[in-house]
C-alpha positions as CSV (number, residue, x, y, z in Angstrom):
1,X,3.3,48.6,104.3
2,X,5.9,45.9,106.0
3,X,8.9,47.7,105.5
4,X,9.8,51.0,105.4
5,X,12.9,52.3,103.7
6,X,14.4,55.8,102.6
7,X,17.2,55.9,99.8
8,X,19.2,58.8,99.1
9,X,21.3,58.7,96.1
10,X,24.1,61.4,95.2
11,X,25.7,60.8,92.1
12,X,28.8,63.3,90.7
13,X,30.0,62.5,87.4
14,X,33.4,64.2,86.2
15,X,34.6,64.1,82.5
16,X,37.4,65.6,81.0
17,X,38.8,65.1,77.5
18,X,41.8,66.5,75.6
19,X,43.6,65.9,72.2
20,X,47.1,65.4,71.9
21,X,49.6,62.7,73.5
22,X,47.9,61.3,75.2
23,X,44.2,61.7,74.8
24,X,43.1,61.6,78.2
25,X,39.3,61.0,78.8
26,X,38.3,60.1,82.2
27,X,35.3,59.8,84.5
28,X,34.6,59.5,87.9
29,X,31.0,58.6,89.6
30,X,30.9,58.7,93.3
31,X,27.1,57.1,94.8
32,X,26.0,57.3,98.3
33,X,22.9,54.8,99.0
34,X,21.5,54.9,102.6
35,X,18.9,51.7,102.9
36,X,17.8,51.7,106.6
37,X,14.8,49.3,106.9
38,X,12.7,49.3,110.1
39,X,9.6,46.8,110.0
40,X,6.3,48.2,111.7
41,X,5.0,46.6,114.8
42,X,1.7,46.0,113.1
43,X,3.4,43.0,110.7
44,X,1.0,40.2,110.7
45,X,1.7,37.5,113.5
46,X,1.8,34.6,110.4
47,X,4.5,36.3,108.7
48,X,6.6,36.7,112.0
49,X,6.2,33.0,112.7
50,X,7.9,32.3,109.3
51,X,10.4,35.4,109.6
52,X,10.6,36.3,113.3
53,X,13.8,38.4,113.3
54,X,12.5,40.5,110.7
55,X,10.8,42.8,113.3
56,X,13.0,45.6,114.7
57,X,15.7,44.6,112.2
58,X,18.0,47.6,110.9
59,X,20.4,47.3,108.0
60,X,23.7,48.6,109.3
61,X,25.6,48.4,105.7
62,X,27.6,51.3,104.3
63,X,26.6,51.7,100.7
64,X,29.5,54.2,99.7
65,X,31.2,53.1,96.7
66,X,33.3,55.1,94.0
67,X,33.5,54.1,90.5
68,X,36.2,55.5,88.6
69,X,36.8,55.0,85.0
70,X,40.1,55.7,82.9
71,X,40.3,55.6,79.4
72,X,43.4,56.3,77.6
73,X,44.0,56.3,73.6
74,X,46.6,57.6,71.5
75,X,46.8,57.7,67.5
76,X,49.8,56.8,65.4
77,X,50.7,57.0,61.8
78,X,49.3,54.7,59.1
79,X,45.7,54.5,60.8
80,X,46.6,52.9,64.2
81,X,45.4,53.3,67.4
82,X,46.0,51.9,71.2
83,X,43.7,52.2,73.8
84,X,44.0,51.3,77.5
85,X,41.2,51.3,79.8
86,X,39.9,50.5,83.3
87,X,36.3,50.9,85.2
88,X,34.9,49.7,88.4
89,X,31.1,48.5,87.9
90,X,28.5,47.4,90.5
91,X,25.8,45.1,89.8
92,X,23.2,45.2,92.7
93,X,21.1,42.3,93.9
94,X,17.2,42.7,92.8
95,X,14.3,43.0,95.0
96,X,13.5,39.4,94.8
97,X,17.1,38.5,95.7
98,X,16.6,40.7,99.2
99,X,13.0,39.8,100.0
100,X,13.6,37.6,103.0
101,X,10.1,35.8,102.9
102,X,9.7,32.3,101.3
103,X,8.0,32.0,97.9
104,X,5.8,28.9,97.6
105,X,4.8,28.6,94.0
106,X,5.7,25.1,94.2
107,X,5.2,23.0,97.1
108,X,8.4,21.1,96.8
109,X,10.7,23.9,95.4
110,X,10.8,27.1,97.5
111,X,12.8,30.3,97.0
112,X,13.9,32.6,99.9
113,X,15.8,36.0,99.4
114,X,18.7,36.9,101.2
115,X,18.6,40.5,102.6
116,X,22.1,40.3,103.5
117,X,23.3,40.1,99.8
118,X,26.0,42.5,98.8
119,X,26.5,43.6,95.7
120,X,29.2,42.1,93.1
121,X,31.9,44.8,92.5
122,X,33.8,44.2,89.3
123,X,37.2,45.9,88.1
124,X,37.8,45.8,84.3
125,X,40.8,46.1,82.5
126,X,41.4,46.0,78.7
127,X,44.3,46.7,76.2
128,X,43.2,47.0,72.7
129,X,44.8,48.3,69.0
130,X,42.7,49.4,66.1
131,X,44.0,49.4,62.5
132,X,41.8,51.9,60.5
133,X,41.6,52.1,56.5
134,X,39.4,53.8,54.4
135,X,36.0,51.7,54.5
136,X,36.9,49.6,57.4
137,X,38.8,48.9,60.4
138,X,39.9,45.6,62.6
139,X,40.2,45.8,66.5
140,X,42.3,43.0,68.4
141,X,42.4,43.3,72.1
142,X,42.8,41.5,75.6
143,X,40.7,42.0,79.1
144,X,40.8,41.0,82.4
145,X,37.9,41.1,85.0
146,X,38.1,40.6,88.9
147,X,34.8,40.5,90.3
148,X,34.3,40.5,94.2
149,X,31.3,39.2,96.1
150,X,29.9,37.1,93.4
151,X,26.1,36.2,93.6
152,X,25.4,32.9,93.4
153,X,22.0,30.5,93.5
154,X,22.4,27.7,96.0
155,X,20.0,24.9,96.6
156,X,19.7,22.7,99.8
157,X,17.2,19.9,100.1
158,X,15.8,18.9,103.5
159,X,14.6,15.9,105.0
160,X,11.2,15.8,103.6
161,X,12.4,16.2,99.9
162,X,11.6,20.2,99.8
163,X,14.5,22.1,97.7
164,X,15.1,25.5,99.3
165,X,16.8,28.1,96.8
166,X,18.7,30.9,98.2
167,X,20.8,33.6,97.0
168,X,24.5,34.1,98.3
169,X,27.6,36.1,98.0
170,X,30.4,33.3,97.6
171,X,33.6,34.0,96.4
172,X,35.6,35.9,93.5
173,X,35.3,35.7,89.8
174,X,38.4,35.9,87.6
175,X,37.6,36.4,83.7
176,X,40.4,37.1,80.6
177,X,40.2,36.7,77.0
178,X,41.0,38.1,73.8
179,X,38.4,39.9,71.5
180,X,39.0,40.4,67.7
181,X,36.0,42.4,65.7
182,X,36.1,43.8,62.1
């Protein structure tokens, strides 16, 4: 066992809904993840020569995030409904993206993970209108999404012609659009 870790996760969900004006379903999620990583002293010398700073390294990041989700809707006469929603989402890096040791599947193309990689956090908002008929409906909406700490693969080339790919948190992402379904 090269790395030891302990994970504590606490999740609390609260969902309240009602009828009338306005219909007000919403939920809130609280999650806590504590990942303290310590390496053992019997780590192989060959691995230490590749990544010597792995010895005695401790992750000091704070993993407390709240993920609220709010959905409002109101029905009008004539089979019309308006919906407004907001949610915060998380996309955590995979184990492969966090693994700090090189992958030598191809001698000219290497992959190395990034243990300092942060999760992507997305704020999503949507406004939509739905028109109902007896046997069909049509829905139109607009949305906007803002993402922080976007994970991207960065490829570098050294003087020997060996390329190394590593995930990094680069910047922000903004997406918006129109949806139509029937």
